[in-house]
TIVEXVO-968922 format. One record per atom (N, C-alpha, C): residue in three letters; z, x, y. Coordinates in steps of 0.02 Angstrom, whole numbers, plus 50000, padded with zeros to 5 digits. Atoms other than C-alpha are relative to their C-alpha. Layout:
// TIVEXVO-968922
ALAZXY/...
END
This chain:
// TIVEXVO-968922
UNK499724999149938/UNK524886229957991/UNK500034993150056/UNK499915003649920/UNK525376218758138/UNK499675000850028/UNK500485000749941/UNK524126212858254/UNK500404997650063/UNK499865000549919/UNK524496211658440/UNK499554992250014/UNK500445006149987/UNK524326195358518/UNK500204998250064/UNK500034999449948/UNK523926190058695/UNK499834991250027/UNK500295008049973/UNK524016173358781/UNK499584996850063/UNK500685000049941/UNK522466168558869/UNK499824992350008/UNK500005006749993/UNK522666151158935/UNK499174997250034/UNK500695001849972/UNK520756149558937/UNK499454993949949/UNK500415005350062/UNK519296135758842/UNK499785006949967/UNK500134994750036/UNK518886147058696/UNK499294999249956/UNK500675002650026/UNK517066146858635/UNK499895007949969/UNK500274993650031/UNK516596160058493/UNK499545004350034/UNK500124997549947/UNK515936173958581/UNK499675004450070/UNK499734998149936/UNK516296171058732/UNK500595008550016/UNK499454994849952/UNK517216187158851/UNK500474996850049/UNK499445002849973/UNK518776183358929/UNK500515007550037/UNK499764994249984/UNK519556195759042/UNK500844999750010/UNK498994998449979/UNK521456203559037/UNK500254999650058/UNK499645000149922/UNK522666200859169/UNK500065007050027/UNK499654994249963/UNK523126216259262/UNK500745004449959/UNK499164998950026/UNK524946214759178/UNK499545003349916/UNK500164999050083/UNK524126212158997/UNK499565005649973/UNK500354993849996/UNK522826227359026/UNK500435004950000/UNK499674993849995/UNK524106239759069/UNK500344999349895/UNK499615001950065/UNK525166232358911/UNK499465002749959/UNK500414998550044/UNK523556234258794/UNK499795007449997/UNK500294995249989/UNK522816249758868/UNK500635005349988/UNK499445000049982/UNK524496257958910/UNK500505004449951/UNK499144998950046/UNK525996255658806/UNK499674999549936/UNK500274999050073/UNK524846251158635/UNK499585003949997/UNK500744996050044/UNK523306261958653/UNK499754998249961/UNK500735001850022/UNK522196251058606/UNK499305001750015/UNK500634997049963/UNK520566257158588/UNK499524995750008/UNK500435003750016/UNK518976251258609/UNK499864998949949/UNK500345002550063/UNK518386237758478/UNK500555000249965/UNK499565002250057/UNK520316235258406/UNK500004994449990/UNK499955007050024/UNK520496219058327/UNK500724999450027/UNK499465000849965/UNK521786208158428/UNK499954993749965/UNK500105007250017/UNK522146190058416/UNK500294997650080/UNK499485005649945/UNK522356176558568/UNK500054995249989/UNK499665007450011/UNK523056159758600/UNK499954998950077/UNK500045003149936/UNK522796147258738/UNK500574996050014/UNK499315002549974/UNK524516139158738/UNK499914992149975/UNK500155004849992/UNK523656123658686/UNK499904997049923/UNK500004999850094/UNK523716126458475/UNK499275002949993/UNK500654995250038/UNK522156136858474/UNK500015006750007/UNK499824992249987/UNK522016154258441/UNK499385001649960/UNK500614996250032/UNK520546166758395/UNK500205008049996/UNK500084993250027/UNK520176182458324/UNK499575002250049/UNK500394997549937/UNK519536195358450/UNK500075008350001/UNK500164993250001/UNK519156211858498/UNK500035002250064/UNK499824995349918/UNK519826223858645/UNK498975003750053/UNK500604998749982/UNK518206227558757/UNK500115005250078/UNK499864996849951/UNK518496242258876/UNK499634999650062/UNK500345002049946/UNK517756240059062/UNK500155006850036/UNK499944992949976/UNK518726254659141/UNK500855001149974/UNK499554997550003/UNK520106264959132/UNK500674993250006/UNK499385002449981/UNK521376250959178/UNK500004992449996/UNK500235006050012/UNK520606234759136/UNK499284998449934/UNK500265001650060/UNK519876226758979/UNK499824992549987/UNK500035005050030/UNK519046211558900/UNK500394998349955/UNK500015002850088/UNK519256202258732/UNK499234995749995/UNK500505005850035/UNK517676195658646/UNK500304995749919/UNK499915001250061/UNK518016182758545/UNK499564997249946/UNK500635000450081/UNK517506179258358/UNK500214994349974/UNK499995005650030/UNK518236165958244/UNK500494994550060/UNK499625002349936/UNK519086151358377/UNK500364994949943/UNK499595005250046/UNK520426141158260/UNK500564995850022/UNK499415004549973/UNK521686127058268/UNK500605001949961/UNK499394996650046/UNK523476134858215/UNK500294991249965/UNK499535002850037/UNK524426125158089/UNK500765001049982/UNK499405000950008/UNK526056131158104/UNK500494997050051/UNK499645004849962/UNK526766118658212/UNK500504996049968/UNK499755004750036/UNK528106108458144/UNK499734992450010/UNK500095007449982/UNK527816090158111/UNK500764995650030/UNK499515001649965/UNK529726087158192/UNK499985001550064/UNK499854998949938/UNK529406084658380/UNK500745001950029/UNK499214997649957/UNK531006092658483/UNK499835001250057/UNK499714998249933/UNK531706092858661/UNK500315001349998/UNK499504996549987/UNK533036102658694/UNK500324998850073/UNK499665002049953/UNK534086096758838/UNK500695005649995/UNK499614993550004/UNK534986114858891/UNK500314998850067/UNK499845000149932/UNK536196114759007/UNK500205005450028/UNK500234991949969/UNK535926129459121/UNK500855005749998/UNK499464993750015/UNK537056144759077/UNK499715007450032/UNK500144994149950/UNK537276162259169/UNK499835003449956/UNK500314996050032/UNK536316177459144/UNK499625000249942/UNK500435000750058/UNK535486180459001/UNK500194996949948/UNK499795005050043/UNK536236167158889/UNK499404992450017/UNK500835005249994/UNK534816154958954/UNK499635004649974/UNK500414995450021/UNK533676168158897/UNK500004998549945/UNK499905002350076/UNK534226169258722/UNK499794991849983/UNK500135007450026/UNK534326149958719/UNK499304998950005/UNK500915003749977/UNK532306148058791/UNK499725004949931/UNK500504995150069/UNK531766161858652/UNK500225001249956/UNK499955003450073/UNK532526155358498/UNK500004993449990/UNK500545006550001/UNK532046138858531/UNK499354998949988/UNK500904998150002/UNK530336145358557/UNK499935002849931/UNK500264997350046/UNK530396155158394/UNK500204992749946/UNK499875004450073/UNK531056139958287/UNK499644992450014/UNK500635005749985/UNK529756126558353/UNK500104993950059/UNK499885005349952/UNK530476118758510/UNK499254997950019/UNK500785002449946/UNK529116106458606/UNK499995001550064/UNK499904998549947/UNK529686105958753/UNK500915003350017/UNK499164998949945/UNK531616111958870/UNK499904999850068/UNK499735003449942/UNK532286103458997/UNK500645004450008/UNK499444996849961/UNK533496115259100/UNK500344995850026/UNK499565005649985/UNK534836104559150/UNK500715001450049/UNK499395000349978/UNK536116103859292/UNK500454994549985/UNK499315005750010/UNK537836095659230/UNK500555002350046/UNK499415001649957/UNK539626093959302/UNK500165008149986/UNK499734994550028/UNK540226112459223/UNK499435006950015/UNK500444992450009/UNK538656123659249/UNK499975003750075/UNK499664994949943/UNK539306138259365/UNK499515005750049/UNK500624997149977/UNK537456142559418/UNK499704996350066/UNK500195004049938/UNK536856139759609/UNK499305001650005/UNK500655002349988/UNK535036136859615/UNK499734995450034/UNK500415006449952/UNK534026129359760/UNK499575002750030/UNK500624998249962/UNK532336129259860/UNK499565005049954/UNK500434995150047/UNK531266142759788/UNK500135002649952/UNK499524999250062/UNK532466147459661/UNK499984998549957/UNK500165005550059/UNK532296135459564/UNK499415001049963/UNK500485001050041/UNK530506135859535/UNK499695009049986/UNK499684994550043/UNK530806155459523/UNK500205001349934/UNK499495001450090/UNK531966153259377/UNK499574998849947/UNK500475004450061/UNK530836141659289/UNK499375004449975/UNK500544994350038/UNK529266154659290/UNK500275003849950/UNK499554994250055/UNK530496166159225/UNK499995000549927/UNK499945004050072/UNK530966156359079/UNK499174998349954/UNK500825003750050/UNK529026149559055/UNK499875007649977/UNK500244993850048/UNK528616167859030/UNK500415004249956/UNK499554999250068/UNK529956171858906/UNK499944994549958/UNK500015004150063/UNK529516156658805/UNK499125001649968/UNK500494997850025/UNK527806162858809/UNK499965006849967/UNK500014992350023/UNK528226181358765/UNK500204997149915/UNK499655000550060/UNK529266171758602/UNK499514998849975/UNK500505003050043/UNK527656162758557/UNK499405005349980/UNK500294994850029/UNK526676178958548/UNK500265001349944/UNK499744998950076/UNK527986186358429/UNK500064995749937/UNK499815004150061/UNK528336171758318/UNK499364997849981/UNK500635002250037/UNK526426167758293/UNK499604993650017/UNK499885008249979/UNK526716149758384/UNK499235001950059/UNK500455001649960/UNK524956146258468/UNK500074992550074/UNK499955004149969/UNK525626132158566/UNK500645003450047/UNK499204996849974/UNK526946137658713/UNK500294992750017/UNK499715005949970/UNK528156123558749/UNK500105002050090/UNK500155001349927/UNK528206118358916/UNK501075000550033/UNK499115001149969/UNK530046122059028/UNK499704995350070/UNK500095005249953/UNK530276106959142/UNK500275002450056/UNK499795000149945/UNK530646105659317/UNK500795001349996/UNK499094999750023/UNK532626110659327/UNK499984990350055/UNK499755005749989/UNK533576092659349/UNK500744998449999/UNK499244999550018/UNK535286086859323/UNK499944995849945/UNK500075004750054/UNK535736077259163/UNK500164992950002/UNK500085007649985/UNK536006059059265/UNK499395001050015/UNK500875001649979/UNK534206060959334/UNK499624997549922/UNK500445003850057/UNK533586062459152/UNK500334994949969/UNK499935007850031/UNK534496048759085/UNK499924994050023/UNK500145003849940/UNK534116038859217/UNK499204997050009/UNK500744999350005/UNK532276042659191/UNK499475000149935/UNK500335001550080/UNK532046042659006/UNK500134997849952/UNK499895005050043/UNK532066033258867/UNK500175006249918/UNK499884995850071/UNK532786043458694/UNK500214996249939/UNK500175002350055/UNK532436035858553/UNK500765001649939/UNK499914995750066/UNK533156048858424/UNK500445005850042/UNK499694994649943/UNK534576059958524/UNK500634999049985/UNK499575000550023/UNK535786069358475/UNK500555005150040/UNK499654996149939/UNK537206078258576/UNK500755004249958/UNK499534996450051/UNK538416094358516/UNK500544997650050/UNK499265002249994/UNK540176087858527/UNK500415003649935/UNK499654996350079/UNK541316099358425/UNK500714995549965/UNK499525004750019/UNK542556084358433/UNK499734994049957/UNK500325004350028/UNK541426072958346/UNK500164998749942/UNK499825001950075/UNK541596063258182/UNK499455003249940/UNK500475001150056/UNK540056064658117/UNK499465008450006/UNK500564993149980/UNK538546081958078/UNK499374994750007/UNK500785000350010/UNK536806082158084/UNK499904994849942/UNK500224997850036/UNK536566081657921/UNK500254989849970/UNK500005005650000/UNK537326063057907/UNK499784993950025/UNK500305005249961/UNK536286054658041/UNK499494997249944/UNK500624999750021/UNK534776045657965/UNK499475004350003/UNK500624995949989/UNK532976053757959/UNK499904996250070/UNK500215003949936/UNK532266049558131/UNK499024998949978/UNK500825000650034/UNK530376043258126/UNK499475007350053/UNK500394992549987/UNK529226059358154/UNK499494998450059/UNK500405002749920/UNK528156050058272/UNK500235000350075/UNK499665000949931/UNK529376050458416/UNK500445006550001/UNK499504992750010/UNK530626066458453/UNK500634999950006/UNK499235000050004/UNK532236071958431/UNK500165003850050/UNK499884997949941/UNK533046076858589/UNK500675003249988/UNK499434996450015/UNK534426088258577/UNK500055003250061/UNK499714998649926/UNK535726090458707/UNK500485002650000/UNK499744992649993/UNK536676106658749/UNK500364997450053/UNK499454998749931/UNK538116108458866/UNK499965007650044/UNK500164992349976/UNK538256126158969/UNK500685000849986/UNK499404998650004/UNK539886136258967/UNK500574994849996/UNK499505002049980/UNK541296126058948/UNK499824992549974/UNK500185006350034/UNK540386110158857/UNK499994994750062/UNK500185005449974/UNK539836094258923/UNK500844995450011/UNK499505005349993/UNK541166081659006/UNK500124994749987/UNK499965006150031/UNK541816067558920/UNK499704994850024/UNK500465006849973/UNK540986056959040/UNK499455000050004/UNK500294997250017/UNK539606066159026/UNK499604999149920/UNK500145002650088/UNK539536062258828/UNK499974993749998/UNK499765007649997/UNK540136045958852/UNK499114995750033/UNK500355003649987/UNK538706042558946/UNK499325002349969/UNK500714998650041/UNK537236051158839/UNK500014996049938/UNK500135004050038/UNK537936038458722/UNK499854994849985/UNK500185006349967/UNK537586023258820/UNK499235002050002/UNK500624999549978/UNK535816031658832/UNK499695001549913/UNK500544995950057/UNK535366034858636/UNK500365004849940/UNK499744992750025/UNK536186049458571/UNK500824999549959/UNK499575000550033/UNK537326051858433/UNK500345007150006/UNK499614991649989/UNK538656065758455/UNK500225001649930/UNK500014998550046/UNK538876077458319/UNK500175008150013/UNK499404994050021/UNK539936092158251/UNK499795004749982/UNK500194994350016/UNK539306109858216/UNK500485002949937/UNK499474997750059/UNK540546112758067/UNK500645000850062/UNK499234997549965/UNK542596118058122/UNK499895004750058/UNK499954995549936/UNK541896129858238/UNK499775000050064/UNK500324998449948/UNK541586130258424/UNK499355004350029/UNK500714992949988/UNK539866139158464/UNK499894999850077/UNK500104999749937/UNK539476146258626/UNK499274997650029/UNK500525005049982/UNK538176135058720/UNK499225006449978/UNK500614996150001/UNK536796150258686/UNK499735000649917/UNK499815002650098/UNK537226147258482/UNK499954994350004/UNK499995008250032/UNK537376127758490/UNK499334998350007/UNK500635003450009/UNK535566124258537/UNK499415003149959/UNK500374996050062/UNK534596136358404/UNK500454999749938/UNK499875002750055/UNK535826131858266/UNK499804993449996/UNK499835004850028/UNK535756113758308/UNK499024997449976/UNK500775002450036/UNK533726114658292/UNK499655001749915/UNK500104997050066/UNK533696125158146/UNK500274993849923/UNK499845004850060/UNK534806111658045/UNK499344993950011/UNK500555003650015/UNK533556098858106/UNK499235001449978/UNK500664996850026/UNK532026109958051/UNK500134999049924/UNK499765000950083/UNK532906111857884/UNK500104992849992/UNK499895009150023/UNK533246092257876/UNK499444998350007/UNK500605002849975/UNK531596086357938/UNK499555003250034/UNK500714995649993/UNK530456099557981/UNK499605000949945/UNK500324996150055/UNK529516112757899/UNK500405006349968/UNK499554996450036/UNK530996122757855/UNK500315001049919/
END
């Protein structure tokens, strides 16, 4: 039987009691109908998890009592960063959800030349918080105890100006090489994967990425949608150098 998992970013000590949020308590008691003493699992988002039991405190609230606290061993030895051009609608949600399931370490949403999403001021942080919630939900589903951070939204130009990339790959359907043709990365350093939005990256952006440590790669003879390309590249990288 599948055990329900909840994200509780607290300090874990065996035998301690932690309170579920109002939303979590509603989900546990009303949606899942978990009884008092029901076995669940909680994780702190930093790589620790614990078996626990539900403890009803009222009709609408509940605590969890921690049992054995453990360190997760299901994180990939391959460190990855996904630079994802911001896409419309639920395409970005899909990219984030699948990237987390595939073991990504962090996700950097990017404004690029062809991004057609208008976000300013408070809307930037609101959207980032929404994507972070999707990442948490994907961890709950996939069994991860480490929650990848959704980094503050910036432009591709800003990212390249302020970050050193030792091993980067950029998705380009017209590239000569595939990911499999690249030399293996140093597992002590992250693999940085750059994917454009709808319409892809401009030639200028691809050239700028190459000047900053990225290698252009193609994903076979077919052009993939933006929400497919990121997860596909992560899957290939995991199969070549990770834990697939």
